[in-house]
Structure formats: C-alpha cells, structure tokens
C-alpha positions as CSV (number, residue, x, y, z in Angstrom):
1,M,-124.1,-3.4,118.3
2,N,-121.9,-6.3,117.1
3,K,-118.4,-6.4,118.5
4,K,-115.7,-7.3,116.1
5,H,-113.2,-10.1,117.1
6,G,-109.6,-9.0,116.8
7,I,-107.1,-11.6,115.4
8,L,-103.4,-11.3,115.2
9,L,-101.6,-13.2,112.4
10,L,-98.0,-13.5,113.3
11,T,-95.6,-14.8,110.6
12,D,-91.9,-15.1,110.2
13,I,-91.5,-13.8,106.7
14,F,-93.5,-12.4,103.9
15,G,-90.7,-12.7,101.3
16,G,-92.1,-15.0,98.5
17,F,-95.6,-16.3,97.8
18,G,-95.6,-19.7,99.4
19,G,-98.3,-21.4,101.2
20,S,-98.3,-19.3,104.4
21,E,-98.2,-16.0,102.4
22,R,-101.1,-17.2,100.2
23,N,-103.1,-18.4,103.2
24,I,-102.7,-15.0,104.9
25,S,-103.7,-13.0,101.7
26,Q,-106.8,-15.3,101.3
27,L,-107.7,-14.6,104.9
28,L,-107.2,-10.9,104.4
29,A,-109.3,-10.9,101.3
30,G,-112.1,-13.3,102.4
31,I,-112.7,-12.7,106.1
32,D,-115.9,-11.3,107.2
33,K,-114.9,-7.8,108.1
34,D,-118.1,-7.1,109.9
35,R,-117.2,-9.8,112.5
36,F,-113.4,-10.0,112.4
37,E,-110.7,-7.4,112.5
38,L,-107.2,-8.8,111.3
39,Y,-103.8,-7.5,112.1
40,V,-100.6,-9.0,110.6
41,A,-97.2,-8.9,112.2
42,C,-94.2,-10.0,110.2
43,L,-90.9,-10.8,112.0
44,T,-88.6,-10.5,109.0
45,S,-89.7,-8.9,105.7
46,I,-92.8,-7.3,104.5
47,K,-91.6,-6.9,100.8
48,L,-94.5,-8.8,99.6
49,A,-96.9,-7.2,102.0
50,E,-97.4,-4.3,99.7
51,N,-99.1,-6.7,97.2
52,V,-101.7,-7.7,99.7
53,R,-102.0,-4.6,101.7
54,D,-105.6,-4.0,102.9
55,P,-106.4,-0.8,104.9
56,S,-108.8,-2.8,107.1
57,A,-106.0,-5.2,108.0
58,P,-102.7,-3.3,109.1
59,I,-99.5,-5.1,108.5
60,I,-96.9,-4.4,111.3
61,D,-93.2,-4.7,110.3
62,L,-91.1,-5.9,113.3
63,H,-88.0,-4.9,111.4
64,G,-86.1,-8.3,111.4
65,D,-85.0,-8.1,115.0
66,G,-84.4,-11.7,116.2
67,I,-86.9,-13.0,118.9
68,Y,-84.0,-13.6,121.4
69,T,-82.7,-10.0,121.3
70,I,-83.4,-6.7,123.0
71,G,-85.1,-5.7,119.8
72,G,-87.2,-8.9,120.1
73,L,-88.3,-8.0,123.6
74,K,-89.2,-4.5,122.4
75,N,-91.3,-6.1,119.6
76,L,-93.0,-8.4,122.2
77,A,-93.9,-5.3,124.3
78,L,-95.2,-3.5,121.1
79,L,-97.3,-6.5,120.3
80,R,-98.6,-6.7,123.8
81,R,-99.8,-3.1,123.6
82,L,-101.5,-3.9,120.3
83,V,-103.3,-6.9,121.7
84,H,-104.6,-4.7,124.6
85,E,-105.5,-1.6,122.6
86,K,-107.2,-3.3,119.8
87,K,-108.8,-6.0,122.1
88,I,-107.3,-8.9,120.0
89,S,-108.7,-12.2,121.3
90,L,-106.8,-14.8,119.2
91,I,-103.2,-15.2,117.9
92,L,-102.6,-17.4,114.8
93,T,-98.9,-18.2,114.1
94,Y,-97.1,-19.3,111.0
95,H,-93.5,-20.8,111.2
96,E,-91.2,-21.6,114.2
97,S,-90.1,-18.2,115.4
98,S,-93.6,-16.9,115.2
99,D,-94.9,-20.0,117.0
100,F,-92.7,-19.3,120.0
101,Y,-93.2,-15.6,119.9
102,G,-97.0,-16.1,119.7
103,L,-96.9,-18.6,122.6
104,A,-95.1,-16.1,124.8
105,L,-97.5,-13.3,123.8
106,S,-100.5,-15.5,124.4
107,H,-99.4,-16.2,127.9
108,L,-98.6,-12.6,128.7
109,C,-102.0,-11.5,127.3
110,R,-104.0,-14.5,128.4
111,I,-105.5,-15.1,125.0
112,P,-105.5,-18.3,122.9
113,V,-102.9,-19.1,120.4
114,I,-103.3,-21.4,117.4
115,C,-100.3,-22.8,115.6
116,S,-100.5,-23.3,111.9
117,R,-98.4,-26.2,110.7
118,R,-97.8,-25.9,107.0
119,D,-95.1,-28.4,106.2
120,M,-93.7,-31.9,107.4
121,G,-91.1,-30.2,109.5
122,F,-88.1,-31.8,107.8
123,K,-86.1,-28.6,107.7
124,T,-86.9,-27.7,111.3
125,R,-83.8,-27.0,113.3
126,R,-82.9,-29.2,116.2
127,R,-83.5,-26.4,118.8
128,H,-87.0,-25.9,117.4
129,R,-87.9,-29.6,117.7
130,L,-86.7,-29.5,121.2
131,A,-88.7,-26.4,122.1
132,Y,-91.8,-27.8,120.5
133,R,-91.5,-30.9,122.7
134,L,-91.1,-28.7,125.8
135,V,-93.8,-26.1,125.1
136,G,-95.8,-27.1,122.2
137,R,-98.5,-28.6,124.4
138,Y,-99.4,-25.0,125.5
139,F,-100.8,-24.1,122.1
140,N,-104.7,-24.1,122.3
141,S,-104.7,-26.0,119.0
142,V,-102.9,-26.7,115.8
143,I,-104.2,-26.3,112.3
144,A,-102.5,-28.7,109.8
145,V,-102.7,-28.3,106.1
146,S,-103.0,-32.0,105.5
147,D,-103.4,-35.3,107.3
148,A,-99.8,-36.1,106.6
149,V,-98.7,-32.9,108.4
150,K,-101.1,-33.8,111.3
151,K,-99.5,-37.3,111.6
152,E,-96.0,-35.8,111.6
153,V,-96.9,-33.4,114.4
154,V,-98.3,-36.3,116.4
155,K,-95.3,-38.5,115.5
156,R,-92.9,-35.9,116.9
157,H,-94.8,-36.1,120.2
158,W,-95.4,-32.4,120.8
159,F,-99.1,-32.0,120.5
160,P,-102.2,-34.1,121.2
161,E,-104.0,-35.5,118.2
162,N,-107.4,-34.6,119.4
163,R,-106.5,-30.9,119.2
164,I,-105.0,-30.8,115.7
165,F,-107.5,-29.8,113.0
166,T,-106.9,-30.4,109.3
167,I,-107.8,-27.5,107.0
168,Y,-106.6,-28.2,103.5
169,N,-105.0,-25.5,101.4
170,A,-107.3,-24.2,98.6
171,I,-107.0,-22.1,95.5
172,S,-109.6,-19.9,94.0
173,A,-110.8,-21.4,90.7
174,N,-111.5,-17.8,89.5
175,E,-107.7,-17.2,89.3
176,Y,-107.5,-19.7,86.5
177,G,-110.7,-19.0,84.6
178,K,-113.4,-21.4,83.7
179,T,-112.5,-24.8,82.3
180,T,-115.0,-26.9,80.4
181,M,-115.0,-30.6,80.6
182,V,-115.8,-32.4,77.5
183,S,-117.2,-36.0,77.5
184,P,-115.8,-38.5,74.9
C-alpha cells in the first residue's frame, strides 16, 4: 500500500490570477494524486479559489485574520491540527506573511518548509526584510522562479545560495492552441 505524502500550500492571497495563484492552480491540476495529497490554506481571500477548487485538494480559508493577532494564533493552532491529522510532511509557502506563518508552523510540527520566492522583493516592507535576515536561514530551501530572483535573495543575505533552486514559471501550450511555424 502506497502512503500519500501530504503537502500544505500556504499563501497570503488568492485574489487575482498572478504567478502564485497560477502556480498553485497548476500544482492542483498536475500533481500525481496517487502519491501526493495537497491542502491549500489562504490567509486573506479565497475569492478566486472557487475557480480552481478541486475536491481532492481542500482550500482552507483563514478569514483574513492577521498573523500577529489572536485570530492568527487560532489559525496557527488550526493548521497545526491539520498537519497532524492529515499527516502533512511538507509546507510550501508563497508571500511574506505565509513565509513567516509557515516557518512557525514548521517548527511547531517539526516538518520541513520551503519558501517560494516569486519576485525580486522590491515591494517587500522593511520589517519583512529584517525578519528574513533574522529567520530566513531556517527555511529548508527556497524555490526561485528565475536566476535573477535567486541572485536577489542571495544579495539580500538571508539564505545560502546552495539551498536555493530555480524552477522557472511555465504555461501550458494547450491554453493557447497549436501554432504552426512557417519557413520562408
């Protein structure tokens, strides 16, 4: 009997269809469901989640409570129970608040956490930059969507280069139909 590996995808927002939302929906659609069981927890809004809802991958709405509030602590307790009940063995985070939430959850549950860096960090708030410098090294690894993002994470001195892996964003060619190339 094969045991499925539980993975928790933790994201700040599901409010548009940017790179993170597209990546999560592609994971939901393309993951080997015989080997992996995905759970998605969204800190802010799951408006878009209806479009990608998959019965085999529950989406948990954490109701927009900030991570530094009583509601945030309750959500952390809820996620801790989920990790133990569903035997989740990995956390994958998207965005700043989810990164720190996931890091705390990782330490509480003693499971690995991977940070997904999807941008150059130019809009990252000062408090987040400081927090990454202090605790960023505790992520098990970082996934960067480009070598430029990887270099920026290294440049900001919060994570060792040898534990950052570049996995480029991709799109499905099927979404755009077949294109025929014509030689001159």
